[in-house]
Structures are given as structure tokens and as C-alpha cells.
C-alpha positions, 0 to 999 in steps of 0.5 A, spaced: 146 103 111 145 095 113 145 093 121 152 090 119 154 097 118 156 096 110 153 099 103 151 095 098 155 098 092 155 095 085 160 097 079 160 094 072 165 089 069 169 091 062 164 086 059 158 091 062 157 085 069 153 089 075 158 087 080 158 088 088 161 089 094 160 091 102 163 098 103 164 099 110 165 107 111 171 109 114 175 116 117 177 121 111 184 120 109 185 113 111 187 109 105 181 103 104 181 096 105 180 092 098 179 085 101 179 080 095 175 073 097 176 066 095 174 062 090 167 059 092 166 066 097 164 072 097 164 079 101 160 075 108 169 072 107 171 078 111 166 079 116 171 077 122 175 081 119 170 087 118 168 086 126 175 089 128 177 094 123 170 096 121 169 104 122 176 105 123 178 104 116 174 105 110 174 097 107 171 094 101 169 088 101 168 085 093 164 079 090 167 077 084 163 075 078 159 069 078 159 070 087 153 073 091 151 079 089 155 080 082 152 079 076 153 070 074 158 071 067 154 070 061 161 065 058 163 061 064 171 061 060 171 068 064 171 065 071 179 065 070 185 070 074 185 075 068 179 077 067 178 077 075 183 082 075 180 087 069 174 087 073 178 089 079 182 095 075 175 097 073 172 098 080 179 102 082 177 106 076 170 107 077 172 108 084 177 113 083 180 109 088 189 111 086 192 107 093 190 103 097 191 097 102 190 089 099 187 084 103 187 077 099 185 071 101 186 065 097 185 067 091 184 074 093 191 073 094 193 071 087 190 077 084 192 081 089 200 079 087 196 080 079 195 087 081 202 088 085 205 086 077 201 091 074 202 097 078 205 096 084 205 104 087 199 105 088 199 098 093 200 101 100 200 095 104 199 087 103 196 082 106 196 075 102 191 070 106 194 062 105 196 064 099 203 065 096 207 064 089 207 056 089 200 053 091 201 045 093 197 040 088 194 037 094 190 042 095 188 044 089 185 036 088 182 037 094 178 044 092 177 039 085 172 035 089 168 039 091 168 046 087 161 046 083 158 040 086 152 044 087 149 040 094 143 043 098 141 042 105 135 043 108 137 047 114 143 051 116 144 045 121 145 040 115 149 045 112 154 046 118 155 039 120 157 038 111 162 042 112 165 039 118 165 032 114 168 036 108 173 041 111 173 037 119 181 035 119 182 043 116 180 046 123 180 041 129 178 046 134 171 048 131 165 047 135 159 047 131 158 053 132 163 055 128 161 050 122 153 054 122 157 061 122 162 059 117 156 056 113 153 063 113 158 066 110 158 060 104 152 058 102 145 063 102 138 060 102 135 060 095 128 062 092 126 054 094 127 055 101 133 050 101 140 052 103 146 053 096 153 054 096 153 062 094 155 062 087 155 060 080 156 052 079 160 054 073 165 057 076 168 050 076 169 048 069 175 053 067 179 051 074 178 043 072 179 044 065 185 040 063 192 043 064 194 045 057 202 042 057 204 046 052 203 052 056 209 055 060 208 054 067 206 060 070 212 064 075 208 068 081 214 070 085 216 077 080 209 078 082 210 077 089 217 080 089 214 086 085 210 088 093 218 089 095 218 096 099 211 096 103 209 093 110 207 087 108 204 080 112 204 074 109 199 068 114 199 062 114 194 056 117 198 050 120 195 045 117 194 049 110 195 044 104 194 050 098 200 054 102 207 050 105 211 052 110 217 052 105 213 057 101 212 062 106 219 062 109 221 063 101 216 069 101 219 072 107 226 071 104 225 073 098 221 080 101 224 083 106 221 085 112 214 081 110 211 079 117 211 071 116 205 068 120 202 061 121 196 060 125 197 053 130 191 048 128 188 052 122 187 051 115 185 053 109 183 058 110 183 063 116 178 067 117 183 073 118 179 074 125 182 069 129 186 074 134 193 073 132 192 074 125 187 082 127 193 084 131 198 082 125 193 086 121 193 091 126 200 093 127 201 092 120 196 098 119 199 102 124 205 103 120 202 107 115 198 112 120 
């Protein structure tokens, strides 16, 4: 057991990669929380939530291929949602998890909806963090400007200031200590002592590839509606450029009983450690007791 109260565990992808997740033990009989991070994120993304819930619920904080301690893909073309989905299905199979609570941030929320589309009965409840069936193009363009850039920094302070320069408008109330904390979740110390982003820069290749104009548009609304009939929470940062207020409102309308929570003066993405977000997740989980 680490000092953070978690165990490092691994599973094997269908194409043979060794993939990592943090396991926070919880009471027997409680459903596991499957926490799925965003595009450039890793298991540390859920540390603020684990501070609130670890020990009360079992938590599996996964690292998708090419992130954190998970193997990097041999073929960058496999850095795409359907491959991540197959990897998660392998995790559920290998851990023999038949039912769980899904907590998905950004890309992790897309994967939560895809898991529901493939078998919603195993999802007891779900949280989507700053993501929905419709994604704003301005936010995608902003992410394309930095993903895969491969910058390195001499100190955590330099890394924090770079994050503030890049995303300061999304988190106007963050102090430098908050930016340092974010840097330590997003980055790691490389072999040469420089601080670098903790993911394979090649994840940017399929993300930035031009869309095929002949390919039909993907409609994610049916995948969202597949989550009907269970406790749901949709969280939005009020300054988000990924999830619009209009989409959040439609999500709540499409799925009766979904709690829609907007966090003021926060952009993409909330940490879920914010008091309002953590309290909403506790309320959601209380419905399962």
C-alpha cells in the first residue's frame, strides 16, 4: 500500500499492453467506483476526489494506454475511443467487476457513455465531469493547440506558471499553489530530471488528424440516454469551452432525474474535489446505499 492509501495494480489490454490503475480499497459489499480520466490525464487526476471518498468506497483510477504507468501503444492509431473502450472491457473482465459506478472526466465521460451503450445494466450510477453528447468545437481547437507539444520544465514552479499561462482564463481564482498541484497531477519527473507531461506525445496524432468528410457524424445522444433509470450527475464548469450550458440543460431534460451541477468560475475540467462537486457525488452514492 502506498503512502497515498492505494495499491498499484495492472491489467492486460487485448493487444498485450500492461495497463495501470490505482486501487483504493473500500468496504466489502460497496460497489467499486471506476474513475476514467481525460485525454492527457492519468490516475492522479482523481486524487482530490480520493481524498473525499477513499476508504468509503473501493476506487479504481485507471490510466489509459499511453498515460502514466500504462504502456505506450506500439501503434499510435490505437489512441482512439473504441480501443480505450476495449481496454476498459478487458479490465472489467479481468477484475470480474459485474457492476460499478462510473465517474468519467472529459474523454472518460465519453467512454462512460460508450460503456453504457454496450451494456448499461452493469452501471449502477454515473458521473460525467464537464463532458456531454455534444462537444463544443472551440474547446477541441484549444486542446489541439497544446496536446502533444512535449514541453519540459526545470522546476515545478516553471511548470505551474506554464499551466497558468495556458489555462489561466479557465481557473481565474487559482493561486500558484493550485497550479503547482495541477502540474503534479499532469506531469512527472523524466529520467533526465526535467518535468514533462505524463503521456505519450503520439496520442495527438489521431486526435489532430483531419476528419474524414465522408464519415457519418457520430450521435452520442443515444449513448447518454442509455444511462436512464439510475442516479446520474452531470458536472459543468461555468467557464467550460467543452460542455455548453445548453447541452447540460438538454442532458437533464433527456434523462429524468439527472442532477445538473454548474461550478462557478471554473473551466475545463473541474477536479471533483470542489466542495459542491464532492457533496453532489456523495449524494449520488447515498442513493445506492
